[in-house]
C-alpha positions in Angstrom: -62.9 130.0 53.3 -60.9 130.8 56.4 -60.5 134.1 58.1 -56.7 133.9 57.7 -57.2 133.4 53.9 -59.6 136.4 53.7 -57.3 138.5 55.9 -54.4 137.6 53.6 -56.4 138.4 50.4 -57.3 141.8 51.7 -53.8 142.8 52.6 -53.0 143.6 48.9 -55.5 146.5 49.3 -54.0 147.9 52.5 -53.3 151.4 51.2 -56.8 151.7 49.6 -58.5 150.4 52.8 -56.7 153.1 54.8 -57.2 156.0 52.3 -60.6 155.1 50.7 -62.4 153.3 53.5 -60.6 155.2 56.4 -59.6 152.0 58.3 -56.8 151.9 60.8 -53.7 150.0 59.8 -54.4 147.6 62.6 -57.9 146.8 61.2 -56.4 146.4 57.7 -53.9 143.8 58.9 -56.7 141.4 59.7 -59.8 142.9 58.1 -62.0 139.8 57.8 -61.2 138.8 61.4 -61.9 142.3 62.6 -65.3 142.5 60.8 -66.1 139.0 62.1 -65.5 140.2 65.7 -67.5 143.4 65.1 -70.5 141.3 64.0 -70.1 138.5 66.5 -70.3 140.9 69.4 -73.2 142.9 68.2 -76.2 142.9 70.5 -78.7 140.1 69.7 -81.4 142.5 68.6 -78.9 144.1 66.1 -78.0 140.7 64.7 -81.7 140.0 64.3 -82.2 143.2 62.3 -79.6 141.9 59.8 -81.2 138.5 59.6 -84.6 139.9 59.1 -83.6 142.3 56.4 -85.1 139.9 53.9 -87.4 136.9 54.0 -84.5 134.7 52.8 -83.0 132.7 55.6 -79.3 133.3 56.4 -78.3 129.7 55.5 -79.5 130.2 52.0 -77.6 133.5 51.7 -74.5 131.6 52.7 -75.2 128.8 50.2 -75.5 131.5 47.4 -72.2 133.1 48.5 -70.4 129.7 48.5 -71.9 128.7 45.2 -70.8 132.1 43.8 -67.3 131.5 45.1 -67.2 128.0 43.5 -68.4 129.5 40.2 -65.8 132.3 40.3 -63.1 129.7 40.9 -64.2 127.6 37.9 -64.8 130.6 35.6 -61.4 132.0 36.6 -59.7 128.9 35.4 -61.1 129.3 31.8 -58.8 131.4 29.7 -59.4 133.1 26.3 -63.1 132.6 26.3 -64.9 136.0 26.0 -68.3 134.4 26.6 -67.2 132.9 30.0 -65.4 136.1 31.0 -68.5 138.3 30.2 -70.7 135.9 32.1 -68.4 136.0 35.1 -68.4 139.8 35.0 -72.2 139.9 35.0 -72.6 137.4 37.8 -69.8 138.9 39.9 -71.2 142.5 39.6 -74.7 141.3 40.4 -73.7 139.4 43.5 -71.3 142.0 44.9 -73.2 145.1 44.1 -76.9 144.3 43.9 -77.5 141.1 46.0 -75.1 141.8 48.9 -76.0 145.5 49.5 -79.7 144.6 49.7 -79.1 141.6 52.0 -76.2 142.8 54.1 -74.3 146.2 53.7 -77.2 148.6 54.1 -78.4 147.1 57.4 -74.9 146.4 58.6 -74.0 150.1 58.2 -77.0 151.0 60.4 -76.4 148.5 63.2 -72.6 148.1 63.4 -70.8 149.9 66.2 -69.7 153.5 65.6 -66.2 153.7 64.1 -66.0 149.9 63.6 -64.4 148.4 60.6 -67.7 146.7 59.8 -69.5 150.0 59.7 -66.8 151.8 57.7 -66.7 149.0 55.1 -70.5 148.8 54.8 -70.7 152.6 54.5 -68.1 152.6 51.7 -69.9 149.8 49.9 -73.3 151.6 50.3 -72.2 155.1 49.1 -71.0 156.6 45.8 -69.2 155.7 43.6 -70.1 152.1 44.6 -73.8 153.0 45.1 -74.0 154.6 41.7 -72.3 151.5 40.2 -74.9 149.3 41.9 -77.7 151.3 40.4 -76.2 151.1 37.0 -75.8 147.3 37.2 -79.4 146.9 38.5 -80.8 149.0 35.7 -78.5 147.8 32.9 -76.8 151.2 32.4 -73.2 150.0 31.9 -70.7 148.9 29.3 -67.1 147.9 29.0 -64.5 150.6 28.4 -63.1 150.5 24.9 -59.9 148.9 26.3 -61.8 146.4 28.5 -59.8 147.6 31.5 -62.8 148.9 33.3 -66.5 149.8 33.1 -68.3 152.9 32.1 -71.7 153.4 33.8 -74.5 155.9 34.1 -76.4 156.7 37.3 -77.7 159.6 39.4 -75.4 161.1 42.0 -78.2 161.2 44.5 -81.6 159.6 45.2 -83.7 162.3 43.5 -85.5 160.6 40.5 -85.6 164.0 38.7 -81.8 164.3 38.9 -80.1 163.7 35.5 -78.1 160.5 35.0 -74.4 161.1 34.7 -71.5 159.2 33.3 -69.1 157.4 35.7 -66.1 155.2 35.1 -64.4 152.6 37.2 -61.0 151.1 36.3 -60.4 147.3 36.7 -58.2 147.7 39.7 -60.8 149.7 41.6 -63.5 147.3 40.6 -61.4 144.4 41.8 -60.9 146.2 45.1 -64.7 146.8 45.5 -65.5 143.2 44.6 -63.0 141.7 47.1 -64.1 144.0 49.8 -67.8 143.1 49.2 -67.1 139.4 49.4 -65.0 139.8 52.5 -67.6 141.9 54.4 -70.4 139.5 53.4 -68.6 136.3 54.5 -67.5 137.9 57.8 -71.0 139.1 58.5 -73.0 136.1 57.4 -70.7 133.6 59.1 -71.0 135.5 62.5 -74.7 136.1 62.9 
């Protein structure tokens, strides 16, 4: 996947990137390329922190991301098959909201430059409502909306285990935005370490 392709894909989300993620219009116009530069020019010790977040080598993370993209391309070509669609939803939500935050977003938020697109995107993907969605996916506390145009999920608002679990909802457009942003940030980060 080229930076130009990712930059182009993310342009459809320009207004959400400005309002929700608080990015500048300049960063939005070439988001993947901007994040790639943010990561490429991190100090070596900060890049090492990202690489050492887990015992899994970076090349294997990239392999999984590429395999996931190949799966999404194939599954997306299958029409009118609820079993394939549901499998695709499960895999996509796991990769974008459980696998990638643990291996990329949380540490990127800590090490990326202040005010950088990389930091802002990683922060958005690490905080509520995306964080709550991640927890609901990880703990199996989610279901489809009655109209199948989104997901209803249950999670705590904060990190206190005594806090009650509350109901959240994400519409399909927002979920598509979160997923595309997660993939963009992960590719731009992993390819530039």
